[in-house]
C-alpha positions as CSV (number, residue, x, y, z in Angstrom):
1,X,44.6,-33.0,-45.9
2,X,43.3,-33.3,-42.2
3,X,41.9,-30.6,-40.4
4,X,42.9,-30.2,-36.7
5,X,40.0,-30.0,-34.2
6,X,40.3,-27.1,-31.9
7,X,38.6,-27.8,-28.5
8,X,36.6,-24.9,-27.3
9,X,35.3,-24.0,-23.9
10,X,31.7,-25.0,-24.4
11,X,30.6,-24.3,-20.8
12,X,31.9,-20.8,-21.0
13,X,30.3,-20.3,-24.5
14,X,27.0,-21.8,-23.1
15,X,27.0,-19.3,-20.1
16,X,27.7,-16.3,-22.2
17,X,24.8,-17.3,-24.8
18,X,22.4,-17.8,-21.8
19,X,23.3,-14.6,-20.0
20,X,23.2,-12.3,-23.1
21,X,21.3,-11.5,-26.3
22,X,24.2,-12.6,-28.5
23,X,23.6,-15.0,-31.5
24,X,25.5,-18.2,-32.1
25,X,27.1,-16.6,-35.2
26,X,28.1,-13.5,-33.1
27,X,29.4,-15.8,-30.3
28,X,31.6,-17.8,-32.8
29,X,32.9,-14.6,-34.3
30,X,33.8,-13.2,-31.0
31,X,35.7,-16.3,-30.0
32,X,37.3,-17.0,-33.4
33,X,35.5,-20.3,-34.1
34,X,35.4,-21.0,-37.8
35,X,32.4,-23.4,-37.6
36,X,29.3,-21.8,-36.1
37,X,27.2,-25.0,-37.0
38,X,29.0,-27.0,-34.5
39,X,28.2,-24.6,-31.8
40,X,24.8,-24.3,-33.0
41,X,24.4,-28.1,-32.9
42,X,25.6,-28.4,-29.3
43,X,23.2,-25.4,-28.4
44,X,20.2,-27.3,-29.7
45,X,21.2,-30.5,-28.0
46,X,21.8,-28.9,-24.7
47,X,18.8,-26.7,-25.1
48,X,20.7,-23.4,-24.5
49,X,17.6,-21.4,-25.7
50,X,15.6,-23.0,-22.9
51,X,18.1,-22.3,-20.4
52,X,18.3,-18.7,-21.6
53,X,14.5,-18.2,-21.1
54,X,14.7,-19.7,-17.6
55,X,17.6,-17.4,-16.8
56,X,15.7,-14.3,-18.2
57,X,12.4,-15.4,-16.2
58,X,14.6,-15.8,-12.9
59,X,16.4,-12.5,-13.4
60,X,13.0,-10.7,-14.0
61,X,11.5,-12.4,-11.0
62,X,14.5,-11.2,-8.9
63,X,14.3,-7.7,-10.1
64,X,10.5,-7.5,-9.5
65,X,10.9,-8.9,-6.0
66,X,13.8,-6.3,-5.4
67,X,11.4,-3.4,-6.6
68,X,8.5,-4.7,-4.4
69,X,10.7,-5.0,-1.4
70,X,12.1,-1.3,-1.9
71,X,8.6,-0.2,-2.4
72,X,7.1,-1.8,0.7
73,X,10.3,-0.6,2.6
74,X,9.3,2.9,1.5
75,X,5.7,2.7,2.2
76,X,6.5,1.1,5.6
77,X,8.8,4.1,6.5
78,X,6.2,6.8,5.2
79,X,3.6,4.9,7.3
80,X,5.6,5.1,10.3
81,X,6.5,8.7,9.7
82,X,2.8,9.6,9.2
83,X,1.8,7.8,12.5
84,X,4.5,9.9,14.4
85,X,3.1,13.2,12.8
86,X,-0.4,12.1,13.7
87,X,0.7,11.2,17.2
88,X,2.4,14.7,17.5
89,X,-0.7,16.4,16.0
90,X,-3.0,14.7,18.5
91,X,-0.8,15.7,21.4
92,X,-0.7,19.3,20.1
93,X,-4.6,19.0,19.6
94,X,-5.0,18.0,23.2
95,X,-2.7,20.7,24.4
96,X,-4.6,23.3,22.3
97,X,-8.0,21.9,23.5
98,X,-6.9,22.3,27.2
99,X,-5.5,25.9,26.6
100,X,-7.6,28.2,28.6
101,X,-6.4,31.4,27.0
102,X,-6.9,30.7,23.4
103,X,-10.5,28.9,23.0
104,X,-11.4,27.6,19.6
105,X,-14.5,25.6,18.7
106,X,-14.3,22.0,17.0
107,X,-17.6,20.6,15.5
108,X,-18.6,16.9,15.7
109,X,-17.9,16.8,12.1
110,X,-14.4,18.0,12.3
111,X,-13.7,15.3,15.2
112,X,-15.2,12.6,12.9
113,X,-12.9,13.7,10.1
114,X,-9.9,13.4,12.3
115,X,-10.9,10.0,13.3
116,X,-11.6,8.7,9.7
117,X,-8.1,10.1,8.7
118,X,-6.6,8.3,11.5
119,X,-8.4,5.0,10.7
120,X,-7.4,5.3,7.0
121,X,-3.9,5.8,7.9
122,X,-3.9,2.8,10.2
123,X,-5.6,0.4,7.7
124,X,-8.7,0.2,9.6
125,X,-12.2,0.4,8.4
126,X,-13.3,4.0,7.6
127,X,-17.0,3.5,7.0
128,X,-19.8,2.7,9.2
129,X,-23.3,1.5,9.0
130,X,-26.1,2.6,10.9
131,X,-29.1,0.6,12.1
132,X,-32.2,2.4,12.5
133,X,-34.0,-0.3,14.4
134,X,-34.5,1.2,17.9
135,X,-35.0,-2.3,19.5
136,X,-31.3,-3.2,18.6
137,X,-29.8,-0.2,20.6
138,X,-31.4,-0.2,23.9
139,X,-28.3,1.2,25.8
140,X,-28.0,-1.7,28.2
141,X,-31.6,-2.3,28.7
142,X,-32.7,1.3,29.7
143,X,-35.0,1.9,26.8
144,X,-36.4,-1.8,26.8
145,X,-39.8,-0.7,27.9
146,X,-39.7,3.0,26.8
147,X,-42.8,4.2,25.1
148,X,-42.5,4.6,21.4
149,X,-43.0,8.3,21.5
150,X,-40.1,8.7,23.7
151,X,-38.0,6.6,21.3
152,X,-39.1,8.7,18.3
153,X,-38.2,12.0,20.3
154,X,-34.7,10.5,21.2
155,X,-34.3,9.7,17.4
156,X,-35.1,13.2,16.5
157,X,-32.8,14.7,18.8
158,X,-29.9,12.5,17.9
159,X,-30.5,13.4,14.2
160,X,-30.6,17.1,15.1
161,X,-27.4,16.8,17.2
162,X,-25.4,14.4,15.0
163,X,-22.4,15.2,12.9
164,X,-23.7,18.4,11.5
165,X,-24.4,19.9,15.0
166,X,-23.1,23.1,16.4
167,X,-19.3,23.2,17.5
168,X,-18.7,21.7,21.0
169,X,-15.6,21.9,23.1
170,X,-12.5,24.0,22.6
171,X,-9.3,23.4,20.4
172,X,-8.0,24.1,16.9
173,X,-10.3,24.0,14.1
174,X,-9.6,21.1,11.9
175,X,-10.8,22.1,8.5
176,X,-11.9,19.1,6.1
177,X,-13.1,19.3,2.6
178,X,-16.9,19.9,2.7
179,X,-17.0,21.1,6.2
180,X,-18.1,24.5,7.5
181,X,-15.8,26.6,9.6
182,X,-16.8,27.7,13.0
């Protein structure tokens, strides 16, 4: 009694196995293959499991890349919109500052806050450092031979009239966290 051998489409079986979570037994039942051990032997010989792992890794990498691209596109759109909003705000600010009918005061701290927000949104450094060596900042040589008491007095004036100084100029008050209102 001889059994007839049915030829199966092994490339199609391999592709289905690699691209799904189906087991060899389930694959054989689905395609009416009586001997799952033959398919299993071919699976081992052709390394279907390794190919399945590679397929999953490639698919996962494509999905991650797609998500990153979508996120970056969204961030770029928001960034562009924020820059347009800032630009419109600056134009409005300048118009308000130049308005003679409705004067409002803006402090140096408020101006610095606006500049810091702009720098942050444009990806530039938002912090600064101060060098307290008077010999480094001689304003183009003007203070090179100045007496030390004059330099001390200028330093005191600069501290007194720094970011916490009284309001200067006119324009809409920009209220930032931790600032005082004029």
